[in-house]
C-alpha positions as CSV (number, residue, x, y, z in Angstrom):
1,M,-6.7,-9.7,7.2
2,S,-4.4,-12.7,7.6
3,F,-4.3,-13.1,3.8
4,L,-3.2,-9.5,3.4
5,L,-0.5,-10.0,6.1
6,I,0.8,-13.1,4.4
7,L,0.8,-11.3,1.1
8,H,2.6,-8.3,2.6
9,S,5.2,-10.5,4.2
10,W,5.9,-12.4,1.0
11,L,5.9,-9.3,-1.2
12,R,8.7,-7.8,0.9
13,W,11.0,-10.3,-0.9
14,A,10.0,-9.0,-4.3
15,V,10.8,-5.5,-3.1
16,I,14.2,-6.6,-1.7
17,I,15.2,-8.6,-4.8
18,T,14.2,-5.8,-7.2
19,A,16.0,-3.2,-5.1
20,I,19.2,-5.3,-5.0
21,W,18.9,-5.9,-8.7
22,T,18.4,-2.2,-9.5
23,I,21.3,-1.2,-7.2
24,I,23.7,-3.8,-8.8
25,R,22.8,-2.7,-12.3
26,A,23.6,0.9,-11.2
27,I,26.9,-0.1,-9.8
28,I,27.8,-2.1,-12.9
29,G,26.7,0.8,-15.1
30,L,28.8,3.3,-13.2
31,S,31.9,1.1,-12.9
32,G,31.8,-0.2,-16.4
33,H,30.9,3.2,-18.0
34,K,27.9,1.4,-19.6
35,A,25.0,2.9,-21.4
36,Y,21.7,3.2,-19.4
37,S,19.8,0.4,-21.1
38,S,16.2,-0.8,-21.2
39,G,17.2,-3.4,-18.7
40,D,18.2,-0.7,-16.2
41,N,14.9,1.0,-16.8
42,K,12.9,-2.2,-16.3
43,S,14.7,-3.1,-13.1
44,S,13.8,0.3,-11.6
45,L,10.3,0.1,-12.9
46,L,9.8,-3.4,-11.3
47,F,11.3,-2.0,-8.1
48,M,8.8,0.8,-8.1
49,I,5.8,-1.4,-9.0
50,S,6.7,-3.9,-6.2
51,M,6.9,-0.9,-3.8
52,D,3.6,0.4,-5.0
53,L,1.9,-3.0,-4.4
54,Q,3.6,-3.3,-1.0
55,F,2.5,0.2,-0.1
56,L,-1.1,-0.4,-1.1
57,I,-1.3,-3.6,1.0
58,G,0.5,-2.0,3.8
59,I,-1.9,0.9,3.9
60,L,-4.8,-1.5,3.9
61,L,-3.3,-3.4,6.8
62,Y,-2.6,-0.2,8.7
63,F,-6.2,0.8,8.6
64,I,-7.9,-2.7,8.7
65,G,-5.4,-4.0,11.3
66,G,-6.2,-1.1,13.7
67,W,-2.8,0.6,13.9
68,A,-4.3,3.8,12.6
69,K,-6.9,3.7,15.4
70,N,-4.1,4.4,17.9
71,W,-4.0,8.0,16.6
72,T,-7.7,8.7,16.8
73,D,-8.4,7.0,20.2
74,G,-6.1,9.3,22.0
75,Q,-3.8,6.3,22.9
76,I,-0.7,7.7,21.2
77,G,1.0,8.4,24.6
78,E,0.6,4.8,25.6
79,V,1.7,3.6,22.2
80,M,4.9,5.6,22.2
81,Q,5.9,3.9,25.5
82,N,5.5,0.4,24.0
83,S,8.3,-0.3,21.5
84,A,6.3,-2.8,19.4
85,Q,3.2,-0.6,19.1
86,R,5.3,2.4,18.4
87,F,7.2,0.5,15.7
88,F,4.1,-0.5,13.8
89,T,2.0,2.7,14.5
90,V,4.7,5.2,13.7
91,E,8.2,4.0,12.7
92,H,7.5,1.3,10.2
93,I,4.9,3.2,8.2
94,T,6.9,6.5,8.3
95,M,10.1,4.9,7.0
96,M,8.3,2.9,4.4
97,V,6.3,5.9,3.1
98,I,9.6,7.9,2.9
99,A,11.3,5.0,1.0
100,W,8.3,4.8,-1.3
101,I,8.5,8.6,-2.0
102,I,12.3,8.3,-2.6
103,V,11.8,5.5,-5.1
104,H,9.2,7.6,-7.1
105,I,11.4,10.7,-7.0
106,G,14.4,8.7,-7.9
107,R,12.7,7.1,-10.9
108,S,11.6,10.5,-12.1
109,V,15.0,12.1,-11.7
110,V,16.7,9.2,-13.5
111,K,14.3,9.5,-16.4
112,K,15.1,13.2,-16.7
113,A,18.9,12.9,-16.4
114,K,20.8,13.8,-19.5
115,T,23.7,11.3,-19.6
116,D,24.1,7.6,-18.8
117,K,26.6,8.3,-16.1
118,I,24.2,10.6,-14.3
119,K,21.3,8.2,-14.7
120,H,23.4,5.4,-13.1
121,S,24.7,7.6,-10.3
122,K,21.2,8.9,-9.5
123,S,19.8,5.4,-9.6
124,L,22.5,4.3,-7.2
125,V,21.9,7.1,-4.7
126,Y,18.1,7.2,-4.7
127,F,17.5,3.5,-4.8
128,L,20.3,2.7,-2.2
129,V,18.9,5.2,0.3
130,A,15.4,3.8,-0.2
131,F,16.8,0.2,0.2
132,I,18.5,1.1,3.4
133,L,15.3,2.6,4.8
134,I,13.4,-0.4,3.8
135,M,15.8,-2.8,5.4
136,I,15.7,-0.8,8.7
137,A,11.9,-0.7,8.7
138,I,11.3,-4.4,8.2
139,P,10.3,-6.2,11.4
140,W,13.0,-8.9,11.1
141,P,12.8,-12.0,13.4
142,F,16.0,-10.9,15.1
143,R,14.7,-7.5,16.2
144,T,14.0,-7.5,19.9
145,G,10.9,-6.0,21.4
146,L,8.6,-6.5,18.3
147,G,7.5,-10.0,18.9
148,F,8.3,-12.8,16.5
149,H,7.9,-12.0,12.8
150,P,8.9,-14.9,10.6
151,L,10.9,-14.5,7.4
152,F,8.2,-16.4,5.5
153,R,4.6,-16.3,6.8
154,F,2.1,-19.1,6.0
């Protein structure tokens, strides 16, 4: 499990970097009235792939790490009173699943859009909303009540 946790921790940086890259490309495309290029498509594809890998590892950690057990053992009342347990049992996974869904819907909507301007604007909206959710859902070291979670796990 520790290997998966380390991988999950490091892969967050790929998600963040590809998200920022995709959002910047959308802003540049909108502000410069540029065509939606293969580079724009690749950035959103890499963002989605990094989210998919992160999601897969996260789901494995959720079940292997015992967080899912809190639902089946009837301990959810106790979990909801503990901010760290509530964060990982409910809040983290819920926000990340929603972000994952938004990225997939966004990618599909962008591919179906008719004009370059609409593609860039849809990219910006969907991927920015997903990025904000991701940033809120990450257990950053400065968040209180969650225990210490380093920026880089070894």
